[in-house]
C-alpha positions as CSV (number, residue, x, y, z in Angstrom):
1,M,122.7,78.4,113.4
2,Y,119.6,76.5,112.4
3,E,119.9,77.9,108.9
4,L,123.4,76.6,108.7
5,V,122.4,73.1,109.8
6,R,119.4,73.1,107.4
7,A,121.7,74.2,104.5
8,N,124.2,71.5,105.4
9,K,121.4,68.8,105.3
10,I,120.3,70.0,101.9
11,R,123.9,70.0,100.5
12,S,124.6,66.5,102.1
13,A,121.5,65.0,100.6
14,A,122.3,66.5,97.2
15,L,125.9,65.3,97.2
16,T,124.8,61.9,98.4
17,L,122.4,61.6,95.4
18,F,125.1,62.9,93.1
19,M,127.5,60.2,94.3
20,A,124.7,57.6,93.9
21,L,124.2,58.7,90.3
22,I,127.9,58.3,89.6
23,L,127.9,54.8,91.2
24,F,124.9,53.9,89.0
25,L,126.7,55.1,85.8
26,V,129.9,53.2,86.7
27,S,127.8,50.0,87.4
28,Y,125.9,50.5,84.1
29,A,129.2,51.0,82.1
30,I,130.9,48.0,83.6
31,A,127.9,45.7,83.0
32,E,127.4,47.0,79.4
33,Y,131.1,46.5,78.7
34,A,131.1,42.9,80.1
35,V,127.8,41.9,78.5
36,P,126.3,44.3,75.9
37,G,122.7,45.0,76.6
38,S,122.9,44.2,80.3
39,G,123.5,47.7,81.6
40,Y,120.2,47.8,83.5
41,I,121.4,44.8,85.5
42,G,124.5,46.8,86.4
43,V,122.3,49.7,87.6
44,L,120.2,47.3,89.7
45,I,123.5,45.9,91.3
46,G,124.7,49.4,91.8
47,F,121.4,50.3,93.6
48,V,121.6,47.3,95.9
49,L,125.3,48.2,96.6
50,W,124.3,51.8,97.4
51,I,121.6,50.6,99.9
52,I,124.1,48.2,101.6
53,L,126.8,50.9,101.8
54,T,124.4,53.4,103.3
55,L,123.1,51.1,105.9
56,I,126.7,50.0,106.8
57,S,127.8,53.7,107.0
58,F,124.8,54.7,109.1
59,Y,124.8,51.9,111.7
60,A,128.4,50.6,111.7
61,G,130.4,53.5,110.2
62,P,131.3,55.2,113.5
63,S,132.5,51.9,115.1
64,I,134.6,51.2,112.0
65,Y,136.3,54.6,112.0
66,L,137.0,54.4,115.7
67,A,138.5,50.9,115.3
68,L,140.6,52.1,112.4
69,G,142.0,54.8,114.6
70,H,142.7,52.4,117.5
71,A,140.6,54.6,119.7
72,R,139.8,53.6,123.3
73,K,136.7,54.9,125.1
74,I,137.4,56.7,128.4
75,K,135.3,57.7,131.4
76,K,135.1,61.0,133.2
77,E,137.3,59.9,136.1
78,D,140.0,59.0,133.5
79,N,140.5,62.6,132.5
80,P,138.2,65.1,134.3
81,R,139.8,68.1,132.5
82,L,139.0,66.8,129.1
83,F,135.5,65.7,130.1
84,N,134.8,69.1,131.6
85,I,135.7,70.8,128.3
86,V,133.6,68.4,126.3
87,E,130.6,69.1,128.6
88,E,131.1,72.8,128.3
89,M,131.1,72.6,124.5
90,T,128.1,70.3,124.5
91,I,126.1,73.0,126.3
92,A,127.5,75.8,124.2
93,S,126.7,74.0,120.9
94,G,123.2,73.0,122.0
95,L,123.8,69.3,121.3
96,P,121.1,67.1,122.8
97,K,123.6,64.6,124.1
98,M,127.3,64.7,125.1
99,P,129.5,62.7,122.6
100,D,131.4,59.7,123.8
101,V,135.0,60.5,124.4
102,Y,137.9,58.4,123.0
103,I,141.7,58.6,123.2
104,I,144.2,57.5,120.6
105,E,147.8,56.7,121.4
106,D,149.6,58.9,118.9
107,P,152.3,61.5,119.4
108,M,150.8,63.8,116.7
109,P,148.4,66.3,118.2
110,N,145.1,65.7,116.4
111,A,141.4,64.9,116.9
112,F,138.3,63.8,114.9
113,A,134.6,63.3,115.4
114,T,132.3,60.6,114.1
115,G,128.7,59.5,114.5
116,R,125.4,59.3,112.7
117,N,123.6,62.2,114.4
118,P,123.9,64.6,117.3
119,K,122.5,62.0,119.6
120,V,124.9,59.2,118.6
121,S,128.4,60.7,118.2
122,A,132.0,60.4,119.5
123,I,135.1,62.6,119.7
124,A,138.6,61.1,119.7
125,V,141.7,62.9,120.7
126,T,145.3,61.8,120.5
127,T,147.7,61.7,123.5
128,G,149.8,64.2,121.6
129,L,147.0,66.7,121.6
130,L,146.5,66.4,125.4
131,Q,150.2,66.8,126.0
132,I,150.7,70.2,124.5
133,M,147.3,72.1,124.6
134,N,146.3,74.5,127.3
135,R,142.6,74.8,128.2
136,D,141.7,77.4,125.6
137,E,143.4,75.5,122.8
138,L,141.9,72.2,123.8
139,Q,138.5,73.9,124.0
140,G,139.0,75.3,120.5
141,V,139.8,71.8,119.1
142,I,136.9,70.1,120.9
143,A,134.5,72.9,119.7
144,H,135.6,72.4,116.1
145,E,134.9,68.7,116.3
146,M,131.6,69.4,118.1
147,A,130.7,71.7,115.2
148,H,131.1,68.8,112.8
149,V,128.6,66.9,114.9
150,K,126.2,69.9,115.2
151,N,126.4,70.7,111.5
152,R,125.7,67.0,110.5
153,D,129.1,66.7,108.8
154,V,129.9,63.4,110.5
155,L,127.2,61.4,108.7
156,Y,128.1,63.1,105.4
157,M,131.7,62.1,105.9
158,L,130.7,58.5,106.6
159,V,128.3,57.9,103.8
160,V,129.9,59.9,100.9
161,G,133.5,59.0,101.9
162,I,132.8,55.3,101.7
163,M,130.9,55.8,98.5
164,V,133.8,57.6,96.9
165,G,136.0,54.8,97.9
166,V,133.8,52.1,96.3
167,I,133.5,54.2,93.1
168,T,137.3,54.4,92.9
169,I,137.7,50.7,93.6
170,L,135.2,49.7,90.9
171,A,136.8,52.0,88.3
172,D,140.3,50.7,89.2
173,L,139.1,47.1,88.8
174,F,137.6,47.8,85.4
175,V,140.8,49.6,84.2
176,R,143.0,46.8,85.3
177,G,140.7,44.2,83.7
178,F,140.6,46.3,80.5
179,L,144.3,46.7,80.3
180,Y,145.6,43.3,81.5
181,G,142.7,40.9,81.5
182,R,140.6,39.0,79.0
183,R,136.9,39.4,78.7
184,S,134.2,37.2,77.2
185,R,131.3,39.0,75.7
186,S,128.0,37.4,74.7
187,A,126.4,38.0,71.4
188,S,124.1,41.0,71.2
189,K,121.4,42.1,68.8
190,A,122.4,45.7,69.0
191,P,124.3,47.1,66.0
192,A,128.1,47.1,66.2
193,Q,128.3,50.9,65.9
194,A,125.9,51.4,68.8
195,Q,127.9,48.9,70.9
196,A,131.1,50.8,70.1
197,I,129.5,54.2,71.2
198,I,128.3,52.7,74.4
199,L,131.7,51.2,75.0
200,I,133.5,54.5,74.5
201,V,131.0,56.4,76.7
202,G,131.3,53.7,79.3
203,I,135.1,53.9,79.4
204,I,135.0,57.7,79.7
205,V,132.5,57.5,82.5
206,I,134.5,54.9,84.4
207,V,137.8,56.8,84.0
208,L,136.5,60.2,84.9
209,S,133.9,59.3,87.5
210,P,136.2,58.7,90.5
211,I,138.2,61.8,89.7
212,I,135.0,64.0,89.5
213,A,133.5,62.3,92.6
214,R,136.7,62.9,94.7
215,I,137.1,66.5,93.6
216,V,133.5,67.4,94.5
217,Y,133.7,65.5,97.8
218,L,137.0,67.2,98.8
219,A,135.9,70.7,97.7
220,I,132.8,70.5,99.9
221,S,135.0,69.0,102.7
222,R,137.3,72.0,102.6
223,K,134.3,74.3,103.0
224,R,133.0,72.3,105.9
225,E,136.3,72.8,107.7
226,Y,135.9,76.6,107.4
227,L,132.3,76.2,108.7
228,A,133.5,74.2,111.7
229,D,136.2,76.8,112.5
230,A,133.5,79.5,112.4
231,S,131.2,77.4,114.6
232,A,134.1,76.7,117.0
233,A,134.8,80.4,117.4
234,L,131.1,81.0,118.1
235,F,130.9,78.2,120.7
236,T,134.0,79.2,122.6
237,R,133.7,83.0,122.0
238,Y,137.5,82.9,121.8
239,P,138.8,82.4,118.1
240,E,142.4,82.7,119.3
241,G,142.1,79.4,121.2
242,L,141.5,77.4,118.0
243,A,144.0,79.5,116.1
244,S,146.7,78.8,118.7
245,A,145.9,75.1,118.6
246,L,146.2,74.9,114.8
247,E,149.5,76.8,115.1
248,K,150.9,74.3,117.5
249,I,149.7,71.4,115.3
250,E,151.3,73.1,112.2
251,A,154.6,73.5,114.1
252,F,154.6,69.9,115.2
253,V,153.9,68.7,111.6
254,Q,156.6,70.9,110.1
255,N,159.2,69.7,112.5
256,A,158.2,66.0,113.1
257,P,160.0,63.1,111.4
258,P,158.0,61.5,108.5
259,R,157.5,58.4,110.6
260,L,155.3,60.3,113.0
261,L,153.0,61.6,110.3
262,K,151.8,58.3,109.1
263,A,148.1,57.7,109.3
264,N,145.3,55.5,107.9
265,A,144.4,57.0,104.5
266,T,140.7,56.4,105.1
267,L,140.7,58.1,108.5
268,A,143.2,61.0,107.8
269,P,140.7,63.3,106.1
270,M,138.5,63.3,109.2
271,Y,141.2,64.8,111.5
272,I,141.2,68.5,112.3
273,V,144.4,68.6,110.3
274,N,145.1,65.9,107.7
275,P,148.5,64.3,108.8
276,L,149.1,62.9,105.3
277,T,149.0,66.3,103.5
278,A,149.7,68.7,106.4
279,K,153.1,69.8,105.0
280,K,151.5,71.2,101.9
281,K,151.3,75.0,102.2
282,R,148.7,75.6,99.5
283,D,145.2,74.3,98.7
284,S,144.7,72.0,95.8
285,L,141.8,70.2,94.1
286,F,142.7,67.1,96.1
287,S,143.2,68.7,99.5
288,T,140.8,67.4,102.2
289,H,141.4,70.6,104.3
290,P,142.1,74.2,103.6
291,S,145.7,75.3,104.3
292,T,146.2,75.6,108.1
293,E,147.9,79.0,107.5
294,N,144.8,80.4,106.0
295,R,142.6,79.0,108.7
296,I,144.8,80.6,111.4
297,R,144.8,84.0,109.6
298,I,141.0,84.0,109.3
299,L,140.5,83.2,113.0
300,R,143.0,85.9,114.0
301,G,141.4,88.4,111.6
302,M,138.0,88.2,113.3
303,G,136.8,91.3,115.1
304,G,134.4,89.3,117.2
305,A,133.2,85.7,117.6
306,S,130.2,85.7,115.4
307,F,129.5,84.2,111.9
308,V,129.4,87.8,110.6
309,D,132.9,88.4,111.9
310,Y,134.1,85.1,110.4
311,N,132.6,86.0,107.0
312,A,134.4,89.4,107.0
313,A,137.7,87.8,107.8
314,Y,137.2,85.0,105.3
315,K,136.4,87.3,102.5
316,K,139.5,89.5,103.3
317,I,142.0,86.6,103.6
318,I,140.6,84.3,100.9
319,G,139.5,87.0,98.6
320,K,136.0,85.8,98.1
321,A,133.1,88.3,97.4
322,E,130.3,86.1,98.8
323,D,129.7,85.3,102.4
324,L,130.8,81.8,103.5
325,I,127.9,81.5,105.9
326,K,124.4,82.9,105.5
327,V,123.5,84.6,108.8
328,D,120.4,86.2,110.3
329,K,121.6,89.6,111.5
330,E,118.2,90.5,112.8
331,G,118.4,87.4,115.0
332,G,121.5,88.7,116.8
333,E,124.1,86.5,115.1
334,G,126.2,89.5,114.4
335,T,126.7,90.6,118.0
336,V,129.0,88.1,119.8
337,S,131.9,89.6,121.7
338,V,135.2,87.8,122.3
339,R,135.8,86.7,125.9
340,S,139.0,86.9,127.9
341,P,141.5,84.0,127.8
342,S,141.4,81.5,130.7
343,G,145.0,82.3,131.7
344,E,145.7,78.7,132.5
345,E,149.4,77.9,133.1
346,V,150.7,75.0,131.1
347,D,153.1,72.5,132.7
348,K,154.1,70.2,129.9
349,K,155.3,67.5,132.3
350,V,152.0,67.5,134.1
351,L,150.0,67.4,130.8
352,S,152.2,64.6,129.4
353,R,151.7,62.5,132.6
354,E,148.0,63.2,132.6
355,A,147.6,62.1,128.9
356,M,149.5,58.9,129.4
357,D,147.7,58.1,132.6
358,T,144.4,58.5,130.7
359,L,145.7,56.0,128.1
360,W,146.6,53.5,130.8
361,K,143.2,53.9,132.4
362,S,141.5,53.3,129.1
363,M,143.4,50.0,129.0
364,D,142.0,49.0,132.5
365,Y,145.3,49.6,134.4
366,Q,144.8,50.0,138.1
367,F,146.5,52.9,139.9
368,I,147.8,52.8,143.4
369,T,149.5,55.7,145.1
370,C,151.8,54.8,148.0
371,S,152.1,57.0,151.1
372,C,155.7,57.8,150.0
373,G,154.4,59.4,146.8
374,L,155.2,56.6,144.4
375,K,152.4,55.7,141.9
376,F,151.9,52.1,140.7
377,K,150.3,51.2,137.4
378,I,149.0,47.7,137.7
379,P,148.2,46.0,134.3
380,P,144.9,44.0,134.1
381,T,146.9,40.9,133.5
382,F,148.5,41.1,137.0
383,K,147.6,37.9,138.9
384,G,148.8,38.7,142.4
385,D,146.6,40.1,145.2
386,R,149.4,42.3,146.8
387,I,152.3,44.4,145.7
388,V,155.3,45.8,147.7
389,C,156.5,49.4,147.2
390,P,160.1,49.3,146.1
391,R,160.8,52.6,147.7
392,C,159.5,52.2,151.2
393,G,158.4,48.6,151.5
394,T,154.7,49.2,152.1
395,V,152.5,46.4,151.1
396,H,149.4,47.2,149.1
397,D,146.4,45.1,148.4
398,V,145.5,44.9,144.7
């Protein structure tokens, strides 16, 4: 497991530097095009922009993503079942601190994790997820998101994702200005032929850079989803839990009206299943996630719950010759047996009521249960100090 985290850190650092290089090239090309001979100024501006983006991503990124998702923080008493599962997976994954837990009002079953390191992280789940998942399935989803925190994927998604967006915006602004705008260029001592070559190279860099950056970013993102699935199977010791959860999410997506699958384009790639591309059956260069069908087949093809078992199933289903994950077989990573299912009975009405109650509590609603069994939900804007039960007439202090 430590080897996996270390390898992820190296890949994240390498990709971050690669994205920074593309940002510098784009900045150089734009500056050179605007004022020949001033490319170095563009690189300097690009470097400053990179530093600013990195600081924003590191310190404010998690809050920005949670705000984009309209996520509300909840406490243990708001949903003891969910918190118990998060606590279990925190222990199983070996995280130093339990992530904060958030809820999102959304009928689509989904979840995402964010944060800057394992000590400062958060997991957000939708009301739709809580309404249809049994304990094993919810545990599989939480374990998958916990794996993103454990494997240091969350910081990578923040920093590189924002950088890809900025590169794309800069390139788009340049292309629009080149096609529709007018430019003023100062005189330059450089030969006209050299300026023409620089201009051509600059245009090529600007046009291709966002495409290259996004393809590389998404390709590694797809691999990280496989790694998170493998880690979730190891944490829960029950691959079928996550497989069944993904199957339920897939069924919801395929049968849901398009209006229920809308999501913020910036946040969508961070979900366990991308709601904007979930109906696509096959992988593509621009997919943020592997096909859900392949993920389910791999999980159900595992003979155990270890990385070795996941590697074997991955190579069989995907047709790859190389292992997805490097494992230390001598360290015991190849000997993890699958546990028995929890056998929890699912009452959809109870789960639905529990999910919505959690949402109300996150909005500071006060709950009062009358002796006759009627439950009141008092909004925080209520100004009175008493309320009368419409069923039995009992007066309750608020």
